N, CA, C and O atoms as CSV, one atom per row, in Angstrom:
chain,resi,resn,atom,element,x,y,z
A,1,UNK,N,N,38.716,178.994,110.602
A,1,UNK,CA,C,38.859,179.838,109.451
A,1,UNK,C,C,38.722,179.008,108.183
A,1,UNK,O,O,39.073,177.828,108.167
A,2,UNK,N,N,38.223,179.610,107.146
A,2,UNK,CA,C,38.066,178.922,105.876
A,2,UNK,C,C,39.163,179.339,104.921
A,2,UNK,O,O,39.712,180.437,105.020
A,3,UNK,N,N,39.470,178.464,104.009
A,3,UNK,CA,C,40.510,178.743,103.029
A,3,UNK,C,C,39.973,179.725,101.996
A,3,UNK,O,O,38.935,179.494,101.377
A,4,UNK,N,N,40.687,180.804,101.825
A,4,UNK,CA,C,40.333,181.783,100.803
A,4,UNK,C,C,41.609,182.135,100.065
A,4,UNK,O,O,42.398,182.960,100.525
A,5,UNK,N,N,41.802,181.514,98.934
A,5,UNK,CA,C,43.018,181.697,98.160
A,5,UNK,C,C,43.190,183.169,97.785
A,5,UNK,O,O,42.281,183.819,97.268
A,6,UNK,N,N,44.378,183.656,98.064
A,6,UNK,CA,C,44.692,185.012,97.668
A,6,UNK,C,C,44.239,186.086,98.637
A,6,UNK,O,O,44.507,187.264,98.403
A,7,UNK,N,N,43.563,185.725,99.715
A,7,UNK,CA,C,43.118,186.719,100.683
A,7,UNK,C,C,44.145,186.776,101.798
A,7,UNK,O,O,44.346,185.800,102.521
A,8,UNK,N,N,44.788,187.913,101.932
A,8,UNK,CA,C,45.851,188.069,102.923
A,8,UNK,C,C,45.301,187.841,104.332
A,8,UNK,O,O,44.226,188.327,104.684
A,9,UNK,N,N,46.066,187.091,105.128
A,9,UNK,CA,C,45.692,186.855,106.517
A,9,UNK,C,C,44.776,185.671,106.733
A,9,UNK,O,O,44.546,185.283,107.879
A,10,UNK,N,N,44.245,185.083,105.678
A,10,UNK,CA,C,43.368,183.924,105.833
A,10,UNK,C,C,44.223,182.660,105.789
A,10,UNK,O,O,45.133,182.545,104.968
A,11,UNK,N,N,43.932,181.744,106.651
A,11,UNK,CA,C,44.666,180.484,106.705
A,11,UNK,C,C,43.767,179.365,106.210
A,11,UNK,O,O,42.541,179.458,106.270
A,12,UNK,N,N,44.396,178.309,105.723
A,12,UNK,CA,C,43.603,177.173,105.267
A,12,UNK,C,C,43.186,176.334,106.464
A,12,UNK,O,O,43.941,176.171,107.423
A,13,UNK,N,N,41.979,175.808,106.392
A,13,UNK,CA,C,41.480,174.918,107.427
A,13,UNK,C,C,41.915,173.504,107.056
A,13,UNK,O,O,41.710,173.065,105.924
A,14,UNK,N,N,42.498,172.809,107.984
A,14,UNK,CA,C,42.956,171.442,107.707
A,14,UNK,C,C,41.777,170.484,107.784
A,14,UNK,O,O,40.928,170.590,108.669
A,15,UNK,N,N,41.741,169.558,106.851
A,15,UNK,CA,C,40.692,168.541,106.824
A,15,UNK,C,C,41.096,167.374,107.708
A,15,UNK,O,O,42.278,167.058,107.848
A,16,UNK,N,N,40.095,166.744,108.298
A,16,UNK,CA,C,40.333,165.579,109.144
A,16,UNK,C,C,40.393,164.308,108.308
A,16,UNK,O,O,39.589,164.094,107.401
A,17,UNK,N,N,41.372,163.474,108.644
A,17,UNK,CA,C,41.517,162.158,108.032
A,17,UNK,C,C,41.753,161.142,109.143
A,17,UNK,O,O,42.213,161.485,110.232
A,18,UNK,N,N,41.430,159.892,108.851
A,18,UNK,CA,C,41.752,158.805,109.771
A,18,UNK,C,C,42.494,157.720,109.002
A,18,UNK,O,O,42.372,157.606,107.782
A,19,UNK,N,N,43.261,156.930,109.738
A,19,UNK,CA,C,43.987,155.808,109.143
A,19,UNK,C,C,44.064,154.681,110.166
A,19,UNK,O,O,44.091,154.918,111.373
A,20,UNK,N,N,44.100,153.453,109.660
A,20,UNK,CA,C,44.124,152.261,110.510
A,20,UNK,C,C,45.533,151.683,110.578
A,20,UNK,O,O,46.114,151.312,109.558
A,21,UNK,N,N,46.071,151.612,111.785
A,21,UNK,CA,C,47.346,150.938,112.019
A,21,UNK,C,C,47.005,149.510,112.434
A,21,UNK,O,O,46.597,149.256,113.567
A,22,UNK,N,N,47.183,148.584,111.490
A,22,UNK,CA,C,46.841,147.179,111.720
A,22,UNK,C,C,48.146,146.396,111.759
A,22,UNK,O,O,48.906,146.380,110.790
A,23,UNK,N,N,48.395,145.745,112.896
A,23,UNK,CA,C,49.650,145.029,113.118
A,23,UNK,C,C,49.353,143.543,113.260
A,23,UNK,O,O,48.450,143.139,113.993
A,24,UNK,N,N,50.134,142.737,112.542
A,24,UNK,CA,C,50.023,141.280,112.660
A,24,UNK,C,C,51.422,140.707,112.502
A,24,UNK,O,O,52.105,141.006,111.522
A,25,UNK,N,N,51.853,139.894,113.445
A,25,UNK,CA,C,53.171,139.248,113.401
A,25,UNK,C,C,54.295,140.269,113.209
A,25,UNK,O,O,55.222,140.042,112.432
A,26,UNK,N,N,54.205,141.376,113.909
A,26,UNK,CA,C,55.204,142.454,113.864
A,26,UNK,C,C,55.315,143.105,112.489
A,26,UNK,O,O,56.346,143.689,112.156
A,27,UNK,N,N,54.259,143.004,111.698
A,27,UNK,CA,C,54.208,143.660,110.391
A,27,UNK,C,C,52.983,144.567,110.331
A,27,UNK,O,O,51.974,144.326,110.994
A,28,UNK,N,N,53.100,145.622,109.513
A,28,UNK,CA,C,52.061,146.628,109.375
A,28,UNK,C,C,51.374,146.448,108.022
A,28,UNK,O,O,52.034,146.254,107.001
A,29,UNK,N,N,50.047,146.515,108.026
A,29,UNK,CA,C,49.271,146.420,106.794
A,29,UNK,C,C,49.237,147.791,106.110
A,29,UNK,O,O,48.732,148.763,106.672
A,30,UNK,N,N,49.775,147.853,104.903
A,30,UNK,CA,C,49.824,149.102,104.136
A,30,UNK,C,C,49.273,148.872,102.734
A,30,UNK,O,O,49.411,147.790,102.163
A,31,UNK,N,N,48.646,149.914,102.192
A,31,UNK,CA,C,48.123,149.855,100.835
A,31,UNK,C,C,49.012,150.673,99.905
A,31,UNK,O,O,49.677,151.620,100.326
A,32,UNK,N,N,49.008,150.290,98.646
A,32,UNK,CA,C,49.722,151.026,97.595
A,32,UNK,C,C,48.656,151.849,96.876
A,32,UNK,O,O,47.845,151.309,96.123
A,33,UNK,N,N,48.666,153.150,97.112
A,33,UNK,CA,C,47.611,154.032,96.630
A,33,UNK,C,C,48.127,154.884,95.476
A,33,UNK,O,O,49.152,155.556,95.596
A,34,UNK,N,N,47.411,154.847,94.364
A,34,UNK,CA,C,47.763,155.687,93.208
A,34,UNK,C,C,47.160,157.065,93.427
A,34,UNK,O,O,45.940,157.226,93.455
A,35,UNK,N,N,48.032,158.058,93.581
A,35,UNK,CA,C,47.570,159.431,93.813
A,35,UNK,C,C,48.399,160.393,92.987
A,35,UNK,O,O,49.625,160.292,92.947
A,36,UNK,N,N,47.730,161.325,92.329
A,36,UNK,CA,C,48.383,162.427,91.633
A,36,UNK,C,C,49.511,161.948,90.723
A,36,UNK,O,O,50.582,162.552,90.674
A,37,UNK,N,N,49.258,160.861,90.006
A,37,UNK,CA,C,50.236,160.369,89.052
A,37,UNK,C,C,51.385,159.581,89.653
A,37,UNK,O,O,52.312,159.194,88.941
A,38,UNK,N,N,51.336,159.341,90.952
A,38,UNK,CA,C,52.405,158.594,91.603
A,38,UNK,C,C,51.856,157.535,92.535
A,38,UNK,O,O,50.643,157.368,92.663
A,39,UNK,N,N,52.749,156.830,93.174
A,39,UNK,CA,C,52.370,155.782,94.113
A,39,UNK,C,C,52.722,156.233,95.518
A,39,UNK,O,O,53.834,156.698,95.765
A,40,UNK,N,N,51.770,156.097,96.444
A,40,UNK,CA,C,51.996,156.406,97.851
A,40,UNK,C,C,51.700,155.144,98.651
A,40,UNK,O,O,50.729,154.436,98.384
A,41,UNK,N,N,52.547,154.875,99.631
A,41,UNK,CA,C,52.345,153.720,100.498
A,41,UNK,C,C,51.865,154.252,101.836
A,41,UNK,O,O,52.505,155.105,102.450
A,42,UNK,N,N,50.720,153.732,102.278
A,42,UNK,CA,C,50.045,154.296,103.441
A,42,UNK,C,C,49.153,153.254,104.099
A,42,UNK,O,O,48.848,152.227,103.493
A,43,UNK,N,N,48.734,153.507,105.327
A,43,UNK,CA,C,47.757,152.615,105.944
A,43,UNK,C,C,46.388,152.871,105.319
A,43,UNK,O,O,46.168,153.937,104.744
A,44,UNK,N,N,45.464,151.915,105.420
A,44,UNK,CA,C,44.124,152.181,104.911
A,44,UNK,C,C,43.527,153.367,105.662
A,44,UNK,O,O,43.670,153.480,106.880
A,45,UNK,N,N,42.865,154.238,104.932
A,45,UNK,CA,C,42.269,155.407,105.570
A,45,UNK,C,C,41.817,156.416,104.550
A,45,UNK,O,O,41.907,156.191,103.343
A,46,UNK,N,N,41.326,157.540,105.052
A,46,UNK,CA,C,40.857,158.590,104.161
A,46,UNK,C,C,40.184,159.710,104.916
A,46,UNK,O,O,40.266,159.799,106.141
A,47,UNK,N,N,39.519,160.558,104.166
A,47,UNK,CA,C,38.871,161.737,104.738
A,47,UNK,C,C,37.652,161.348,105.568
A,47,UNK,O,O,36.927,160.410,105.236
A,48,UNK,N,N,37.445,162.087,106.649
A,48,UNK,CA,C,36.267,161.917,107.498
A,48,UNK,C,C,35.092,162.593,106.792
A,48,UNK,O,O,35.195,163.752,106.389
A,49,UNK,N,N,33.986,161.880,106.641
A,49,UNK,CA,C,32.791,162.436,106.018
A,49,UNK,C,C,32.047,163.334,107.000
A,49,UNK,O,O,32.156,163.168,108.215
A,50,UNK,N,N,31.301,164.270,106.469
A,50,UNK,CA,C,30.507,165.184,107.294
A,50,UNK,C,C,29.556,164.384,108.188
A,50,UNK,O,O,28.853,163.490,107.716
A,51,UNK,N,N,29.543,164.713,109.480
A,51,UNK,CA,C,28.676,164.042,110.437
A,51,UNK,C,C,29.198,162.704,110.939
A,51,UNK,O,O,28.518,162.028,111.710
A,52,UNK,N,N,30.383,162.317,110.517
A,52,UNK,CA,C,30.959,161.020,110.874
A,52,UNK,C,C,31.993,161.197,111.980
A,52,UNK,O,O,32.776,162.147,111.943
A,53,UNK,N,N,32.009,160.309,112.950
A,53,UNK,CA,C,33.028,160.324,113.990
A,53,UNK,C,C,34.327,159.729,113.472
A,53,UNK,O,O,34.344,159.042,112.451
A,54,UNK,N,N,35.419,159.999,114.188
A,54,UNK,CA,C,36.728,159.512,113.750
A,54,UNK,C,C,36.788,157.985,113.718
A,54,UNK,O,O,37.290,157.404,112.756
A,55,UNK,N,N,36.282,157.342,114.753
A,55,UNK,CA,C,36.319,155.875,114.776
A,55,UNK,C,C,35.424,155.284,113.692
A,55,UNK,O,O,35.775,154.277,113.077
A,56,UNK,N,N,34.266,155.909,113.456
A,56,UNK,CA,C,33.390,155.457,112.368
A,56,UNK,C,C,34.119,155.550,111.030
A,56,UNK,O,O,34.008,154.660,110.187
A,57,UNK,N,N,34.855,156.626,110.850
A,57,UNK,CA,C,35.583,156.852,109.607
A,57,UNK,C,C,36.623,155.763,109.358
A,57,UNK,O,O,36.711,155.229,108.252
A,58,UNK,N,N,37.406,155.434,110.378
A,58,UNK,CA,C,38.464,154.437,110.184
A,58,UNK,C,C,37.861,153.056,109.901
A,58,UNK,O,O,38.421,152.287,109.120
A,59,UNK,N,N,36.733,152.740,110.527
A,59,UNK,CA,C,36.049,151.468,110.268
A,59,UNK,C,C,35.550,151.433,108.818
A,59,UNK,O,O,35.735,150.436,108.120
A,60,UNK,N,N,34.920,152.519,108.372
A,60,UNK,CA,C,34.406,152.597,107.003
A,60,UNK,C,C,35.533,152.476,105.977
A,60,UNK,O,O,35.419,151.729,105.005
A,61,UNK,N,N,36.612,153.207,106.198
A,61,UNK,CA,C,37.725,153.201,105.240
A,61,UNK,C,C,38.360,151.816,105.109
A,61,UNK,O,O,38.681,151.391,103.999
A,62,UNK,N,N,38.543,151.110,106.221
A,62,UNK,CA,C,39.126,149.759,106.157
A,62,UNK,C,C,38.223,148.819,105.361
A,62,UNK,O,O,38.704,147.987,104.592
A,63,UNK,N,N,36.913,148.957,105.551
A,63,UNK,CA,C,35.965,148.125,104.802
A,63,UNK,C,C,35.986,148.474,103.318
A,63,UNK,O,O,35.997,147.581,102.471
A,64,UNK,N,N,35.992,149.771,102.997
A,64,UNK,CA,C,35.988,150.194,101.594
A,64,UNK,C,C,37.265,149.793,100.864
A,64,UNK,O,O,37.214,149.321,99.729
A,65,UNK,N,N,38.394,149.979,101.510
A,65,UNK,CA,C,39.675,149.762,100.831
A,65,UNK,C,C,40.140,148.313,100.835
A,65,UNK,O,O,40.770,147.862,99.879
A,66,UNK,N,N,39.832,147.570,101.918
A,66,UNK,CA,C,40.378,146.212,102.043
A,66,UNK,C,C,39.341,145.132,102.339
A,66,UNK,O,O,39.690,143.956,102.439
A,67,UNK,N,N,38.062,145.516,102.482
A,67,UNK,CA,C,37.023,144.522,102.710
A,67,UNK,C,C,37.083,143.840,104.060
A,67,UNK,O,O,36.610,142.713,104.203
A,68,UNK,N,N,37.662,144.507,105.060
A,68,UNK,CA,C,37.752,143.927,106.400
A,68,UNK,C,C,36.974,144.775,107.402
A,68,UNK,O,O,36.833,145.988,107.244
A,69,UNK,N,N,36.477,144.105,108.429
A,69,UNK,CA,C,35.881,144.811,109.560
A,69,UNK,C,C,36.973,144.993,110.605
A,69,UNK,O,O,37.687,144.046,110.933
A,70,UNK,N,N,37.103,146.207,111.126
A,70,UNK,CA,C,38.102,146.477,112.153
A,70,UNK,C,C,37.441,147.070,113.383
A,70,UNK,O,O,36.350,147.638,113.327
A,71,UNK,N,N,38.147,146.916,114.498
A,71,UNK,CA,C,37.744,147.551,115.752
A,71,UNK,C,C,38.874,148.473,116.172
A,71,UNK,O,O,39.992,148.018,116.415
A,72,UNK,N,N,38.585,149.784,116.260
A,72,UNK,CA,C,39.616,150.686,116.770
A,72,UNK,C,C,39.893,150.380,118.242
A,72,UNK,O,O,38.978,150.392,119.066
A,73,UNK,N,N,41.145,150.108,118.567
A,73,UNK,CA,C,41.543,149.791,119.936
A,73,UNK,C,C,41.845,151.070,120.701
A,73,UNK,O,O,41.398,151.257,121.832
A,74,UNK,N,N,42.626,151.963,120.050
A,74,UNK,CA,C,42.949,153.251,120.674
A,74,UNK,C,C,43.563,154.179,119.636
A,74,UNK,O,O,44.049,153.744,118.592
A,75,UNK,N,N,43.527,155.456,119.949
A,75,UNK,CA,C,44.197,156.437,119.109
A,75,UNK,C,C,45.697,156.253,119.292
A,75,UNK,O,O,46.201,156.334,120.412
A,76,UNK,N,N,46.402,156.008,118.212
A,76,UNK,CA,C,47.847,155.788,118.272
A,76,UNK,C,C,48.605,157.103,118.186
A,76,UNK,O,O,49.618,157.286,118.862
A,77,UNK,N,N,48.118,158.019,117.356
A,77,UNK,CA,C,48.787,159.309,117.202
A,77,UNK,C,C,47.995,160.244,116.320
A,77,UNK,O,O,47.090,159.832,115.594
A,78,UNK,N,N,48.357,161.521,116.399
A,78,UNK,CA,C,47.722,162.579,115.606
A,78,UNK,C,C,48.848,163.316,114.888
A,78,UNK,O,O,49.815,163.754,115.512
A,79,UNK,N,N,48.711,163.449,113.565
A,79,UNK,CA,C,49.795,163.993,112.757
A,79,UNK,C,C,49.265,165.048,111.790
A,79,UNK,O,O,48.284,164.819,111.082
A,80,UNK,N,N,49.920,166.200,111.769
A,80,UNK,CA,C,49.613,167.240,110.782
A,80,UNK,C,C,50.418,166.926,109.535
A,80,UNK,O,O,51.613,166.642,109.616
A,81,UNK,N,N,49.775,166.977,108.392
A,81,UNK,CA,C,50.460,166.645,107.147
A,81,UNK,C,C,49.922,167.482,105.998
A,81,UNK,O,O,48.848,168.075,106.092
A,82,UNK,N,N,50.673,167.520,104.928
A,82,UNK,CA,C,50.269,168.241,103.726
A,82,UNK,C,C,50.413,167.329,102.518
A,82,UNK,O,O,51.276,166.451,102.478
A,83,UNK,N,N,49.556,167.554,101.545
A,83,UNK,CA,C,49.624,166.825,100.282
A,83,UNK,C,C,49.228,167.803,99.182
A,83,UNK,O,O,48.883,168.949,99.470
A,84,UNK,N,N,49.275,167.362,97.924
A,84,UNK,CA,C,48.824,168.252,96.850
A,84,UNK,C,C,47.368,168.700,97.027
A,84,UNK,O,O,46.958,169.712,96.461
A,85,UNK,N,N,46.591,167.948,97.813
A,85,UNK,CA,C,45.191,168.302,98.062
A,85,UNK,C,C,45.032,169.344,99.164
A,85,UNK,O,O,43.952,169.915,99.311
A,86,UNK,N,N,46.080,169.604,99.939
A,86,UNK,CA,C,45.996,170.585,101.019
A,86,UNK,C,C,46.515,170.036,102.330
A,86,UNK,O,O,47.235,169.038,102.361
A,87,UNK,N,N,46.138,170.706,103.423
A,87,UNK,CA,C,46.575,170.306,104.750
A,87,UNK,C,C,45.579,169.368,105.408
A,87,UNK,O,O,44.369,169.490,105.219
A,88,UNK,N,N,46.109,168.428,106.186
A,88,UNK,CA,C,45.266,167.445,106.852
A,88,UNK,C,C,45.757,167.193,108.270
A,88,UNK,O,O,46.939,167.347,108.577
A,89,UNK,N,N,44.819,166.803,109.125
A,89,UNK,CA,C,45.140,166.267,110.436
A,89,UNK,C,C,44.762,164.794,110.364
A,89,UNK,O,O,43.588,164.453,110.218
A,90,UNK,N,N,45.765,163.919,110.468
A,90,UNK,CA,C,45.541,162.479,110.360
A,90,UNK,C,C,45.541,161.879,111.758
A,90,UNK,O,O,46.504,162.024,112.510
A,91,UNK,N,N,44.453,161.206,112.093
A,91,UNK,CA,C,44.372,160.461,113.347
A,91,UNK,C,C,44.589,158.989,113.011
A,91,UNK,O,O,43.794,158.370,112.304
A,92,UNK,N,N,45.679,158.449,113.532
A,92,UNK,CA,C,46.061,157.063,113.275
A,92,UNK,C,C,45.569,156.211,114.439
A,92,UNK,O,O,45.995,156.393,115.579
A,93,UNK,N,N,44.669,155.279,114.139
A,93,UNK,CA,C,44.099,154.401,115.160
A,93,UNK,C,C,44.719,153.017,115.081
A,93,UNK,O,O,44.801,152.421,114.006
A,94,UNK,N,N,45.154,152.511,116.226
A,94,UNK,CA,C,45.551,151.116,116.321
A,94,UNK,C,C,44.264,150.307,116.210
A,94,UNK,O,O,43.339,150.506,116.998
A,95,UNK,N,N,44.195,149.401,115.243
A,95,UNK,CA,C,42.976,148.631,114.985
A,95,UNK,C,C,43.288,147.144,114.932
A,95,UNK,O,O,44.410,146.729,114.641
A,96,UNK,N,N,42.267,146.362,115.222
A,96,UNK,CA,C,42.389,144.915,115.024
A,96,UNK,C,C,41.314,144.482,114.034
A,96,UNK,O,O,40.200,145.004,114.041
A,97,UNK,N,N,41.662,143.530,113.194
A,97,UNK,CA,C,40.694,142.981,112.246
A,97,UNK,C,C,39.784,142.035,113.014
A,97,UNK,O,O,40.253,141.107,113.673
A,98,UNK,N,N,38.468,142.278,112.924
A,98,UNK,CA,C,37.506,141.427,113.618
A,98,UNK,C,C,36.869,140.405,112.688
A,98,UNK,O,O,36.390,139.365,113.140
A,99,UNK,N,N,36.860,140.696,111.387
A,99,UNK,CA,C,36.385,139.697,110.428
A,99,UNK,C,C,36.892,140.028,109.032
A,99,UNK,O,O,37.095,141.186,108.667
A,100,UNK,N,N,37.087,138.960,108.271
A,100,UNK,CA,C,37.552,139.097,106.900
A,100,UNK,C,C,39.062,139.052,106.795
A,100,UNK,O,O,39.781,139.204,107.783
A,101,UNK,N,N,39.519,138.844,105.592
A,101,UNK,CA,C,40.940,138.898,105.255
A,101,UNK,C,C,41.107,140.010,104.231
A,101,UNK,O,O,40.268,140.156,103.343
A,102,UNK,N,N,42.170,140.794,104.336
A,102,UNK,CA,C,42.360,141.899,103.397
A,102,UNK,C,C,42.387,141.421,101.946
A,102,UNK,O,O,42.963,140.384,101.620
A,103,UNK,N,N,41.747,142.210,101.093
A,103,UNK,CA,C,41.748,141.949,99.653
A,103,UNK,C,C,41.612,143.285,98.923
A,103,UNK,O,O,41.141,144.269,99.494
A,104,UNK,N,N,42.017,143.309,97.686
A,104,UNK,CA,C,41.922,144.524,96.872
A,104,UNK,C,C,40.448,144.770,96.549
A,104,UNK,O,O,39.788,143.926,95.943
A,105,UNK,N,N,39.942,145.929,96.960
A,105,UNK,CA,C,38.543,146.288,96.728
A,105,UNK,C,C,38.398,147.355,95.641
A,105,UNK,O,O,37.384,147.396,94.945
A,106,UNK,N,N,39.395,148.207,95.496
A,106,UNK,CA,C,39.351,149.307,94.535
A,106,UNK,C,C,40.615,149.254,93.668
A,106,UNK,O,O,41.529,150.055,93.865
A,107,UNK,N,N,40.676,148.318,92.710
A,107,UNK,CA,C,41.926,148.098,91.975
A,107,UNK,C,C,42.437,149.310,91.196
A,107,UNK,O,O,43.644,149.429,90.986
A,108,UNK,N,N,41.563,150.199,90.768
A,108,UNK,CA,C,42.027,151.390,90.049
A,108,UNK,C,C,42.724,152.370,90.980
A,108,UNK,O,O,43.628,153.093,90.562
A,109,UNK,N,N,42.307,152.395,92.237
A,109,UNK,CA,C,42.876,153.311,93.230
A,109,UNK,C,C,43.983,152.631,94.039
A,109,UNK,O,O,45.054,153.201,94.252
A,110,UNK,N,N,43.706,151.410,94.481
A,110,UNK,CA,C,44.641,150.661,95.333
A,110,UNK,C,C,44.881,149.300,94.683
A,110,UNK,O,O,44.140,148.350,94.935
A,111,UNK,N,N,45.921,149.204,93.842
A,111,UNK,CA,C,46.155,147.959,93.110
A,111,UNK,C,C,46.707,146.818,93.957
A,111,UNK,O,O,46.592,145.651,93.581
A,112,UNK,N,N,47.310,147.152,95.104
A,112,UNK,CA,C,47.867,146.090,95.955
A,112,UNK,C,C,48.033,146.584,97.385
A,112,UNK,O,O,47.913,147.773,97.680
A,113,UNK,N,N,48.313,145.629,98.257
A,113,UNK,CA,C,48.585,145.904,99.664
A,113,UNK,C,C,49.602,144.880,100.125
A,113,UNK,O,O,49.919,143.935,99.403
A,114,UNK,N,N,50.111,145.072,101.332
A,114,UNK,CA,C,51.045,144.095,101.871
A,114,UNK,C,C,51.273,144.308,103.351
A,114,UNK,O,O,50.898,145.334,103.920
A,115,UNK,N,N,51.892,143.320,103.957
A,115,UNK,CA,C,52.296,143.382,105.361
A,115,UNK,C,C,53.791,143.685,105.373
A,115,UNK,O,O,54.578,142.943,104.785
A,116,UNK,N,N,54.191,144.777,106.043
A,116,UNK,CA,C,55.568,145.246,105.974
A,116,UNK,C,C,56.192,145.419,107.350
A,116,UNK,O,O,55.532,145.837,108.301
A,117,UNK,N,N,57.469,145.092,107.436
A,117,UNK,CA,C,58.235,145.325,108.662
A,117,UNK,C,C,58.576,146.812,108.757
A,117,UNK,O,O,58.439,147.555,107.785
A,118,UNK,N,N,59.017,147.230,109.930
A,118,UNK,CA,C,59.461,148.616,110.098
A,118,UNK,C,C,60.645,148.891,109.172
A,118,UNK,O,O,60.741,149.976,108.600
A,119,UNK,N,N,61.542,147.923,109.019
A,119,UNK,CA,C,62.676,148.091,108.109
A,119,UNK,C,C,62.235,148.335,106.670
A,119,UNK,O,O,62.809,149.173,105.975
A,120,UNK,N,N,61.225,147.609,106.228
A,120,UNK,CA,C,60.697,147.827,104.876
A,120,UNK,C,C,60.044,149.205,104.772
A,120,UNK,O,O,60.161,149.879,103.748
A,121,UNK,N,N,59.357,149.617,105.840
A,121,UNK,CA,C,58.751,150.953,105.845
A,121,UNK,C,C,59.830,152.033,105.768
A,121,UNK,O,O,59.626,153.070,105.137
A,122,UNK,N,N,60.966,151.796,106.403
A,122,UNK,CA,C,62.071,152.759,106.327
A,122,UNK,C,C,62.604,152.867,104.900
A,122,UNK,O,O,63.001,153.949,104.468
A,123,UNK,N,N,62.616,151.762,104.171
A,123,UNK,CA,C,63.035,151.813,102.762
A,123,UNK,C,C,62.026,152.613,101.929
A,123,UNK,O,O,62.412,153.365,101.034
A,124,UNK,N,N,60.726,152.447,102.230
A,124,UNK,CA,C,59.704,153.256,101.542
A,124,UNK,C,C,59.887,154.741,101.878
A,124,UNK,O,O,59.712,155.606,101.019
A,125,UNK,N,N,60.238,155.021,103.124
A,125,UNK,CA,C,60.528,156.410,103.520
A,125,UNK,C,C,61.685,156.950,102.690
A,125,UNK,O,O,61.614,158.056,102.154
A,126,UNK,N,N,62.748,156.160,102.590
A,126,UNK,CA,C,63.951,156.601,101.887
A,126,UNK,C,C,63.721,156.812,100.392
A,126,UNK,O,O,64.355,157.672,99.781
A,127,UNK,N,N,62.809,156.025,99.798
A,127,UNK,CA,C,62.553,156.229,98.360
A,127,UNK,C,C,61.415,157.217,98.102
A,127,UNK,O,O,61.048,157.459,96.952
A,128,UNK,N,N,60.856,157.788,99.177
A,128,UNK,CA,C,59.852,158.843,99.033
A,128,UNK,C,C,58.433,158.381,98.794
A,128,UNK,O,O,57.572,159.202,98.478
A,129,UNK,N,N,58.152,157.077,98.935
A,129,UNK,CA,C,56.788,156.603,98.689
A,129,UNK,C,C,55.939,156.488,99.951
A,129,UNK,O,O,54.715,156.407,99.850
A,130,UNK,N,N,56.545,156.477,101.132
A,130,UNK,CA,C,55.785,156.394,102.381
A,130,UNK,C,C,55.197,157.766,102.699
A,130,UNK,O,O,55.905,158.771,102.652
A,131,UNK,N,N,53.900,157.811,103.023
A,131,UNK,CA,C,53.236,159.094,103.291
A,131,UNK,C,C,53.848,159.772,104.517
A,131,UNK,O,O,54.320,159.096,105.430
A,132,UNK,N,N,53.842,161.113,104.539
A,132,UNK,CA,C,54.513,161.862,105.614
A,132,UNK,C,C,54.064,161.514,107.031
A,132,UNK,O,O,54.895,161.459,107.937
A,133,UNK,N,N,52.767,161.279,107.243
A,133,UNK,CA,C,52.325,160.972,108.606
A,133,UNK,C,C,52.908,159.650,109.100
A,133,UNK,O,O,53.162,159.500,110.295
A,134,UNK,N,N,53.124,158.691,108.201
A,134,UNK,CA,C,53.731,157.425,108.609
A,134,UNK,C,C,55.227,157.582,108.826
A,134,UNK,O,O,55.804,156.905,109.677
A,135,UNK,N,N,55.859,158.467,108.067
A,135,UNK,CA,C,57.271,158.772,108.309
A,135,UNK,C,C,57.413,159.311,109.727
A,135,UNK,O,O,58.314,158.916,110.467
A,136,UNK,N,N,56.513,160.218,110.095
A,136,UNK,CA,C,56.543,160.806,111.434
A,136,UNK,C,C,56.270,159.763,112.516
A,136,UNK,O,O,56.828,159.851,113.610
A,137,UNK,N,N,55.429,158.789,112.228
A,137,UNK,CA,C,55.038,157.781,113.217
A,137,UNK,C,C,56.019,156.617,113.336
A,137,UNK,O,O,55.880,155.801,114.247
A,138,UNK,N,N,57.005,156.515,112.446
A,138,UNK,CA,C,57.885,155.336,112.404
A,138,UNK,C,C,58.537,155.006,113.745
A,138,UNK,O,O,58.560,153.843,114.148
A,139,UNK,N,N,59.058,156.000,114.431
A,139,UNK,CA,C,59.710,155.744,115.715
A,139,UNK,C,C,58.753,155.158,116.734
A,139,UNK,O,O,59.098,154.220,117.452
A,140,UNK,N,N,57.542,155.716,116.798
A,140,UNK,CA,C,56.529,155.211,117.729
A,140,UNK,C,C,56.094,153.798,117.348
A,140,UNK,O,O,55.862,152.960,118.218
A,141,UNK,N,N,55.985,153.540,116.055
A,141,UNK,CA,C,55.599,152.200,115.594
A,141,UNK,C,C,56.692,151.199,115.946
A,141,UNK,O,O,56.407,150.102,116.426
A,142,UNK,N,N,57.940,151.580,115.708
A,142,UNK,CA,C,59.073,150.704,116.056
A,142,UNK,C,C,59.029,150.366,117.551
A,142,UNK,O,O,59.204,149.210,117.935
A,143,UNK,N,N,58.797,151.370,118.382
A,143,UNK,CA,C,58.737,151.161,119.832
A,143,UNK,C,C,57.565,150.261,120.205
A,143,UNK,O,O,57.709,149.379,121.051
A,144,UNK,N,N,56.406,150.475,119.584
A,144,UNK,CA,C,55.214,149.679,119.881
A,144,UNK,C,C,55.439,148.206,119.533
A,144,UNK,O,O,55.094,147.313,120.308
A,145,UNK,N,N,56.019,147.969,118.363
A,145,UNK,CA,C,56.242,146.594,117.905
A,145,UNK,C,C,57.398,145.944,118.658
A,145,UNK,O,O,57.434,144.726,118.834
A,146,UNK,N,N,58.331,146.766,119.096
A,146,UNK,CA,C,59.505,146.229,119.766
A,146,UNK,C,C,60.584,145.824,118.783
A,146,UNK,O,O,61.440,144.993,119.087
A,147,UNK,N,N,60.535,146.419,117.600
A,147,UNK,CA,C,61.509,146.071,116.549
A,147,UNK,C,C,62.806,146.826,116.739
A,147,UNK,O,O,63.738,146.660,115.951
């Protein structure tokens, strides 16, 4: 179904997004993304382009946002989420960096990034800056890392 604002009985179609869960030394790579006048802390990722596969999308997004090549290892989880832009289905892929070191590629959009422990991610959750899909994934991430 397509989104038709104001038409009774019509539901919005959720857009597909992908995100890269990159783990190194029991820490998660997260970007600080400026969105809608605020700061959101999230894994590198974004909307899937038309004609693009999910794994292709996560590889492209990691390169665009952090200048690294990644290899998707496996689908880590699928999360329904909402933002001011609408509803999304986020596919979080466990990825490994195959070349390059993360660096700021889009300073106006993503001014910084960092490697964070699950405990630090919980603090971001508590202050409202961690994106909803990562809040939902925290327990699974904690279990995966063994933290």
